N, C-alpha and C positions, 0 to 999 in steps of 0.2 A: 352087603356087598352091593346094594344099588345106591349107595350114599358117596360114595369116593368119587363115582362118576359124575356124579351130580354136581358136586363142591368143587371136581377137577373144571367142569364144563363153564362154571361160574367164574373160577382165576383165569379162564385162557385168555378172555379179551383184553384184561389186565396185564398177563403175560406180555402178550402180543404186543401191546402198547410199550410197554418198558422195554421190549426188544426193539421196538424202531427207532424209539426217541433214542436210548443209550447207545445205537449205533450211529446215530449222525453225531453225538455228543462226543464220543472217542476220537472223531475226526478233527476235532475242535479246540476241548474244554482245557486243555495244557499245552498249547500249540502257539500261543498269544500273549504278549505280556507287557500291557500299557503302562507308560509312566506313572500315569493317574491311579493306578492300583494302589492300595496300601495304607488309606485313611485311617481304617478302624484298627491294622495291624499297626500304624503308628501309636494310636492313642492305647493300644493294649502294652506296648513299650513304655510309656508313660504309668499305666497301671502297674505294672511290673517294678516300677521303679518307687513305688510308694504314694502315688498321686490317683486323687480323685477327680470324676468329671465334675464340671460346675463349678467345685469349689479350689480347684487346683489346676483347672484346665479348661478351654473352651471346648465344649461338646454340640453341635448344630442341631444334634437329634435327641431324641428320647433316649434313656440308657439301657434298654431293655439287650437289643441287639448288642451293641458293644460288650455287654458281659456274657452274651451268649458266644460273642467270635471270644473272646477273652476266655473261656470255659474250653473250647475246641482245642485253642492252639494250647492251654494248659495239658490237656490230656495227650493230645497227637503229634504236639510240638508245632513250632512256629515257623512252618515253611509253606510257601503260596499254595502247594499242591494241595494242603489239608483242607483248606477252605473250597478249593475248587471242586475235590470229591464230595463232600459234604454238598456244593451246589447242585451238582449232579443229582444226587440222591433225592434232595429237597425237590428237583424240578421233576421227577419222576414221582412223587408223591401227590404234587399239584395235579399234574395229568391223570394220574389214575383218579383222584377224588371228583377232578370234572367229568371226567368217564362214567363216575357212580353216580352224581347228579343229573345227569343229560340222560343216561340209559333208562333211566325211571320214569321219565316224560315219553320219551323218543323211541325208536328201533333201534337195537344195539347197532346195526352196521352204519345206520345213518348217524349215531352219536359218537362213533369208533373215528370215522374219517372225519368228521366235523372237530374234533377235540384233536387230532394231528394236524388238523389247519391252524388251528387256535395256538398249537404248541409252537409249530413252525414258524408262524408269523410272528409269536412272541420272542423267538429265540433269532429273529431278523434286524432287531433292533442294532442302531450303528454302535452302541454303546454298552450290548448285552455283554454279559459277565455270567459264569455258572452260578455265582452267588453275588447277593445285595441284601441290603434291608428293604428294600422293595420287594422281593420276591418273599422274603420271610414275612413282609407284611400281607401279601396276596395269598399265600399259605393261610395264615392266621384270618384273614378277611373270610375265607371258604370255609375253615372249621367253624367261625362264627355263624355263618350261613347256614351251615347245616345241621349245628346244634339249636340253632332257632327255628328252623323248619319242622323238626321233629314235637316240637312246642304247639307247632301251629295244625299239625295232623290232626289231633283230636279236640275237638270243639267240645266235648263234653266235660273236658275235666283239663285242668291248667298243669302242665307238664313242669317236672322239677329242671327239666333241660333248659328251660331260661337261665337258670342261674347260672350253669356251665357255660351258655351262653354270653352273659353278662360277663363273666370272669374273663372269657376269650376276649372279648370286644375290649376290655381294659386290658388285656396283654396286647391288644393292636394298637392302642391309642399309645402306651408306653414303648412302642417300636416306631411306629409312624403316626403322629399325633393326628395329621389332616384327615388321614384315611380311616382313622380311629372315631375321631369326632363324626366324621360324614356317616359312618356305621351306628355309631351311638345314636345319632338322632335319626336316622333313616329307621333303624329298627323298632326305636321307641314310636315312631309313628305309623309304622305297621301294625302294631299292638293296638295301637289307639284305634286307628281305622278299622280294625279286623275285629274286635270285640265290641266299636261301637254299631258296627254294620249289623252284628247278630243280637244287639240289644242286651248283652251280658256284661252288665258294669260291674258287680261282682267280682267277676273270674278277670276282667279288666284289671282291677285293682290288686288282684292277687299277681297276675302276672307281672305288672309293673314292678310289685313287690320284690318278685323273684327275680327278674331282671336286673334292678338296682341293688339288690344285695350280692349278686356275684360281680357286679360291676364294682361296687365301693369295696369289697375284701380286698380284691388287688389294689385299688387305687391307696385304701388304707395302709397296706402294707408298703406301696412305693414311698408314700409320702413320711412315713415313719422312718424307713431306711434313710431318705435324704435329709429328715429331722436329725436322727443321731449321727449324721456324719457333716450335719451342721452346712450343709448344701442345698437348703431350700431356697434362699434369695438369690443367690447366684443362679440355679436352676431355672427361677420363674423368671428372671430378665431376660436369659436368653432365651426359652424356650418361647415366651409368652409377650414379650417386650420388644424383642430384638428381629422383627419379621421386617425391617426397612430392607435387609438382602435381598427379599421375595418381591420388593415392589410395595405397592400400595393395595388396601384391602380389597379394592374393587379389582386390579391386575391380578391377585391371587386367587379369587373366586373366580371371574370369567374371562381372565386375557389371554387364554387359549381360544377361545371362538374365534377374533378375528385374525389371530396369527394362522389359524386352521383354514378359515374361508380363504384367507389372500391368496393361499398357495394352489387353489382348486381351480379351474378351467371351466366355464358355465357349459360351453359346449360337450365335454366329456360328459359332465353329469346329467346333461341332457340326454345325450344317446342313452346309458345306461337307464334313467329313470321310463324313457321311451321303451327299451329291450325288455326289461322286466314286467312293464305295464302292458306291452303284447303277449306276453306270456299268459298274464291272470286272463284278460279278454279271451285267448283262445281255451282257457279252462273253464271260464263261464257259459261260453258259448256251446262247448261240447263236453257236458257233466254226465254223461252216461255211460263212458266205459268203464268195467270193473276188471277188466283182464290185468294179468301180470302183477297181482295182489300177491302171487307166491314169492316175488324176487325179494321182498323184503324178510320172509321168514327163513330164507337160507343166511349159514352163515358167511357172510362175505367178507367180513373184517378181515380173514385171514387174506384174500386177495388185495384187499385195500392197503394191509400193512407190506405186504410184498412190492405193490406197486409203487410205495413212497420210498422204502429202500432202493429199489431200483433208480429212482429219481435221484435221490441225493447221494447215490454210490456212483451212479454216471457222473454226476456234476462234478464229483471230485477227480475221477480219472481224467477226462475232459477238460483240462484245465484252459485250453484257447477258445472253447466256443465264446463263452460269457464275454470276453473282451471284445467280439464281433458284433454284439447286439447293444442296442442303442440304451437298452433299458439298464444299465450299469449306472449311467448318470441321473436316471430318471427314478429310480426304485424307491427314492424317498417319497415322490410324491403319488408312484402309485400307493404306498403305504398309507399316505393321507387319503386317497379316495377310498381305500379301504374302510378306514377308521369312520369317514364320514357316514358311507354306506351303513356301517353296521351302527352307528350312533340312531341315526333316522330310524333305521328299521328297531331298534329297540325303543324308542319313543314312539314308535307307531304302535306296537305292539303294548305297551302300558296304557295307551288310550283305549285299544281295544281290548284287552283283556280286563282293563277295569270295568269296562261297561258290561262284558260278560257276567262278571263275579257279581257286581252289583245287582244285575237283575236276578241272578241264581246265587246267592251267598253261600249256599251249602254244597254248591257243586266243586268237588275236591280238585276236579282237574284244572279247572279256571283258576281258582285258588293258588295253584302249586306253580303253574306257569307264570300269572301275574308274580308271583311271590319272586321268583327267578329273573324274569324281567327286571324286578326293581333293585336286585343284587347285582344284573349288570350293570345297570345306571348307575348305581352308587358306586362301585369300580371305576368305569370311567371318568365321572364326573371328580372324584378323590384325587383320582393321577393327574387329573389335568391342571390342578393347582400347581404344578411343578414349572410351570412356563408354557412347555407344550402338551399337547393331548398325545401320550405316549403310546406306542404301540402294546406296551407291557400291559396296561388296561384291560385290553381285547382279547388275551389268553382264553376268557369265559364268556365275554361278550360277542367276541367274532362267531366263536361255534356255535354259540345257543341263536344268533340274528340267523343263521345258515339255517337251523333246525325249525326255526320258525316260518321262515321263507318256504321251505318246501313242504312243511306241513300245512300251510295254506290251499294248495292244489288240493281241489276234490276228486279231480280227473285223474285217476291214477295211470294211465297213459302218460298223460302231459306232465305230472309228477314226475315219472321215470324218466322222461326225454330231460326234462329240467334239471334234475338231480345228474344225470350222466354227463352232460354239459359242462355243469357246474363244476363236478368233481375233476373232469379233463381240465377246466380252468385252472382250479387248486393244485392239482397235479404239476401243472405247467409252472406256477406262480412258487411252489414247493421248490421246483429244479432252478429257479432262475435266483430264489432266495438263499437257496444254500450256496449255488453256486458263487453268488455276490459276498456271502459269509468267507467264504474260503478264498477267494482274493483280497478280500478287506475284512478282516475280522473284527477289527475296531478302529473307529475313527472319533475323538474327541478333542476339542480344542487343543491344537497344537502337537497332538501325537496322534500318528495312524500306524497299523501293525501289518508288517505284510504276508504274502500268500502263506497260509499255516503248511501247503505243501512243500514249503520251502523251509520248515520250522524241523531242522534234524539235528542241532545243537545241542549239546548240554555243557552247562556251567559250572565252574568251579566255586562261584557264590554259594555259600552254605544255605542259604534261604531257597535256593532256586532247585533243589535238590527233587526231581521228578519232572521238571517242567521240561519241553522241546520248544526250543527258540530258533529263530532266524540267525544265520551270522551276523547281519546287520547289528541284530538286536543285541547278542552276546557281546560283541566287539564295543557299542555303547556303554552297555550297563558294567561290565569287566573294565573300560577306562575310568570310568566315573569311580566305581570301587575301588581302583590303585590308587588314584588321584585323592580320594578324602583318606583312605588307610595311611598313605605315604606323608602326608602334610598335617595330618593330626594325632592327638594324644588321646589317649581314654577319655579323659576330662574334658577335652574341648567340644565346644558347640559348633553345630553345623544346621544353617539355617535354608529353607527351600523354599519356593515362592513360584507360582501362585497355587498350584494344585499335584507337583510332583512329587508324591510322599513317598512314592516307593523308592528315589533314591536315597532316602533315608533309614527305611526300612532295611534295605538291601547292606547298607553300610554299618547298620544299629547305632545311627547317632540321630541325638535329639537336641533340643535349646530349649531355653527356660521361658521364653517368651509364654504369655497365659493362652493364645490361641494358635493350636498347632496346624490349621489350615486356614489360609487366608482367601479361598477362593471367593468370586463375587456373590453369589446365589447364597452361601452357608455363612458367611463372615459380614457380621453388620458393619457399619462405618466405623463406629467408634471404639471398635474391635480391632479394626485395621489398622485406625491410628495408633492405637496402642502399640501394635506392633512395630511401627514407625519409629516410635520412641525408644524401644526396646532397640533396636538397632543401632541408633544414633548413640544409645547409651552405653550397653553391652558391645557389640561390637563382634558378633560371633567369628570364629576363625575360620569358616569358608560359609560362603552364600552359593548354593546352587539355584540359578534364576532363569526361567524359562523367560524368553524376552518376548513377549505378545506384541504383535504390530498394531500401530494405534486403530486400525478397522476393528480390530478384536476387542479392543477397550472399548470403541465407541456401543458396538453391538450389544455386549454385557452391560452396558450401560442404560442403554435405550430398553432392554427386557426388564431387566431387575432395577433401576433407578428412575426410570422414565424419564432419561436422556439428563439426568443430572451427575453431575463430578461422584465418584464412587470415593469411599475412604481410600481403596486401596492404590488409589494413585500417591498416596503420601507414602506408601512403601516401594513406589517405581522410583519416584523422587528421590528418597534418602538411599537408595541403593545407587544411582547414577551420581547422585554428590559427593557419596563417600569414595567412590572411585576416582570420581576426578580429582578431587582433594587429595587423593595418594592413599587413603585408609586401605584399599583394596585394590590388588592387582589381578588381572585376567589372566591365568593360566591355561585356562582351554577353552575351546570354544567349540561344542557338540554342534554340527550342523549337518542337517540332511535335506532331500531335496522336499520333501514330503512332510516335514515337521518344523516347527518353528525351533530358533538357536536355543541351545542351553547354554550360558556362560558359569564357567568354573570361577570364583572369585575366590581369591585366600586373601586374607588381613596381613597386611607389612606392619609388623612388629617395632614398633621404635622405642631403644631404650632413653 
């Protein structure tokens, strides 16, 4: 009889966490629909038609996530809402996993509110979707790290969990190779340093063997599948040789650093450093107070949960408040300051705990904290390879850096004040982030979605079952849907460019070019030129062309081509020339004040 309450109490924090997160996501998860969505759904259409990635069509990432999406759609149907629901579940699992990791090292109350800060910061990203292969890779990263940490717990024997960790890292590699490679090398380095410091060379060899065994099992299985389907050569060429779409190797590895520093104001950074330093000085000067320690022992996480719910619920109700705040145009820079402080905190922490663990290698507390600091750094570095250091990388690193900061104060009274002030600031930031997310739920090159509170419309398009969208969005998609269906037959091809795959997903149209998505940072120049040749040769029945302004072209080429002309220019030139030469007629122009125009072109059949 005594066991049930104990089990229930252990579950309550996770139940509260899920309640808070899902309450927020219900406001937004199915209420915006960017035209850039649908890349993987389009690829699933190609698989359904009998094609295989790499062999029959270009796939810019590893195959695991695509086949996972295909399996989900096969079971639950090809509706946009299906992946949205899955993404919500996946995000809840990630949040619970982070809380599970943090509460083993810090107090439950602190871990709970810090986890919420990380989740809401993660959800504030301007291109955040409920699902993405980044998010699945993040989940696999955390699972790999938890399994690996189980092996590090017992220094007397080598755990079989290293095998599972190796297999999980391999799955991570076949989801997002940059993150997988960083974790593979990072965890191997941890093994090397850990067992060498303990002078346990035999254990090191066994641990290496276990880890590599798990990794190799998955690698061999995937390579065998590629070989059976005659896809090894194109897979290798695309994944490992076509990285020019991301820029040079140096730009891939470290290009995010100058772009991050360029956004920061030295004055603001100096003021933040001075403020934090002042609290440290107070702590060291008055290190005698031990009162209020009982505060950390009370279950305050319920109170924190209620406070966060009040923040995002009030933000949803009061839709006019945020429009009067200057922060709406500066939230991106604020996010970059948070990223910088969190990064510096983790880098400082790795130096600090590395020294402490080196002095006391058998101290489990130092070992575990050092390990998770390293994991936080691996996450933010591996995500930085995408061009900018994205907020997605800090769903774990931000709460960890906050908790490490709080734990450095020895004076409990000062710690209480620092925590109280920082929690209030964090709640204010949650209010601002959610307010802005409601107003502008999504914006990425050429397309922004309107306020989620205006998303009350239901569309008759089959793929949009379960979605609630704005009237503007509904009218645009239904107009394009009608134009495509009335001007094509079931055999006709419809081409989209550069990233508006959703239009083809909604109309269930494909085209036969090798490369499905010709966007700048996922399609190497040689493949873009092949698509231009396809347009010249095949002339698909319709072209759905989002017309990027010259400034946008230049920006992409500066980021991903180091200023050089991209192969996508050939596609642009071909579309323009074919239209001027009379092969295509513009039958509609979808214009909007906040979005790039979409030109609907129809081929003129000549007898």
